N, C-alpha and C positions, 0 to 999 in steps of 0.2 A: 316521338321517335323519328330521327332523321332518315333520308332516304338511304344511307349507307347501312344503318341498323336494320332497316326493313329488308334490304337485299341480304343481308348477312342471316336474318331471321328465316327468310324464304329458302336459302340455300342450306339451311341446317347449321350454320356457323355460329358459334357462341362468340359473344363479345370477349375479347381478351381483355385482362385488368392492364390498365394504364401503368406503364413502367415509370416509377419515380425513381429519384436518386435514393440509394440506400442510405440511410442515416449512419454516419461512423460512430464507433464506440469512442470512449475517452482514449482508450489505448491506441486504437487505430488513428484517432486524430493526433494524438502526440507523436505517434511513427510518422504520419504523414508530414508533420511540422518539424521533426527532427528534435523533438524535445523529450526530456527524460520523463518516465510514468511509473509511479508505484501506487499502489491501491490495496486496501484491505478488503478482501473478497469476503471473509466470513470471521466469525471470532466464536469460539467454543469455551463454555465454562462448565467445569465439572460440577453438578448439582450437589454431590456429596462434600466437596472441598471447594469452596468459592476461590480459594488462593490458586488453584489449579486451572489452566485454560490454554488454549492455543489460538494463534491468528493465523489465517491464510492469506498470504500476499501474492499479488500479481505485479509484474514489472515488465519493462521493454529492455531491449539490449542498449539502448542509449543511456538508461539509468545505470546499468552494470559497468559501462564505459566511464560514467562519472565517478562511479565508487572506486574503480581501479585507478583513475586520474586522482582521486583525493588520497590514495594510499592503502586502501583497503587491500587485503591479500587472502586469497582462498583458492582452493582447488576447483571449486564449483560456483556457479552463480548463486545458488542456494546458500552456501557459505558466506558469501560476500554481502547477501541481502541480511542474514542472520546477525553478522557483526553490526551492521549498519542499524538494524532494529534494536539490538541490544544497546547500542550507544544512545539512540534516541530515548529508550526507557531509562537508561542511567541518567541522562540529563535532566528528565522530567523529575526523578527521584530526588537529585542534587538540588535542583531548583526549589523544590517542596521543602527539603530540609533547610536551604538557606533562608526561605521565608520565615519558617518556623524559628530558626535562630534569631533572626531579626526582630520577630514579635516577642520572643521570650529569651532575652540576652543572658539571663542567669541560669538557663537550662544546662544542666550537666550532662555532658556525652562522654562516652567511652570510645576511644578510637584504638585500632589496631592495624598496622601496616600488614598487609598481606603479601606484599611484593608485587612486581610487575606493574607497579601503577595502581594498584587497588588497595582500597582501605576499607575496613570493616566498621561501621559506626552503629553503636547501640545506645 
């Protein structure tokens, strides 16, 4: 124990924890660096129906600004992120479908135009 610690002990002062730099979260770091941030916070799946579930997403204002710049439109940030997430999911499905088609070129599919750029594939 050093002299300073002994004096503090005699005076009834407790040693204060040393203040270190607070580690920034990934979102705080992205904000500090002026970078877009999106993260899946949680995912819930209905145990009764594994096809039903939900994702909880977290994002920063810079991510929203990038979505708007990319042409996404919506009344709320939630609506913008929801459109983006749906597009990501759609792209994953289409990539999987295209891979299956490449591996099984004789596979027959039924397509139906749903309008507004959407197609149903069975």
